[in-house]
Residue, then its C-alpha position, 0 to 999 in steps of 0.5 A: m502490549i503490541r508495539v505498533l509502527i503508525a506509517d501515513d504521511h497525514a498527521v491528522v491520521r496519525r493521532g486519530v489511529s493514536q487516539i484509537l488505540s489508545e483506548v485499548p490495554d494491549i496496544f501501544a503506538a510506539g512511533e510513527a512515520s511520514t514517508g517512507q524512509e522515515v518508515l525505513q528508518a523507526i524499524r531498524e532503530s526500533e523493535y515494533d511488533v505490528v506496521i501500520l502502512d498507509i499505500g501513499m506516503p511519499e518517499g516510496s509509495g507503498i507497495e515499495t515500502l511493504n518489499q523493502l520491509r519485507s526484507l529487513k524484516p520478513e517476520m514483522p506483520i504488515l498491515i495497510f491502511s489507506i482511503y482506496p477500497e480493498e479492490q483496488y489496492a487489496i489482492r496487490t498488496l496482499k500478494a506482496g506480502a502484506a499481512g491484512y490491509v484496512t480502508k481508512d474510512r472502517a478504522s474504527e470498526e477493523l483496525v483493533t482487530a486486524i492488528r491483533k489478528v496479524f500480530q497473532g500470526g494470521k491474515y486480515i481480510t473483509h468477507s467481501l476481499a475472501e469471495r472475490l479471491a477466492a473468485e479470481l483463483g477460480g477463474e470465475i472472474e476477470g480482474e482489471p488490465h492495471q492487475s496484469l501490471s508487474d509493482r514497478e509498473f503500477q508504482v510509475m503508473c501511479f506516478i504518471a497519473t498524477g501528474n509527473t514527468v518521466t525526469d520526476i519519477a526516475n529521480e523519486l525512483s532513483l532510476s534513469v529515465k531510459t527504465i522510466s521509459t521503458y516502463r512507460t511503454r509496458i503500460l501503454e502496452k498492456l493498458d491500451l492505451r496511447n499517452n499519458a493523458e489516457i494513463i490518466r483517465y483510466a487511473l481515475k475512471h478506476g480509483l486508482v489516485d486522486 
């Protein structure tokens, strides 16, 4: 049996995933988590074979939680499960160490196959994403400006885009206000933007936030 931890902040999504897994004989929904901190606690307390990780949970973004999981359990495959189209987050999460990326609208068709693939040590990406990765590596397409952001800068940008103040973000990430302000300055420079309102418009235009 493949023991899976389902990490998503929406109970209805967790139930839906559990239902999908209950219909196959070799995969078991062994645990659930609704925040980044709960994910880390669950991994410390129990053994899992695969983590299904939502990219937008509270108490630590998906990318930050992914990085922490990779530190705790380097060999454990992590499958990103996201509402966002793969072109927005998949490449970033794969570079951060994710074993695969599945969008929630494709869960019923792809999730079981993806879990089995990453459990066996493989990577799960769609054909279209594989082509995009090949094109980027070959210099055939130019990445979006936000792809030049570091993981932390990208995380701060998403917090700003959802209306959080510098103080809010500092408290959430346990960093100083000065550090967050520095990240904000770098974001504005790299994206050629002037203020938070333009960050919000940019993120909405590129589908980076709801």
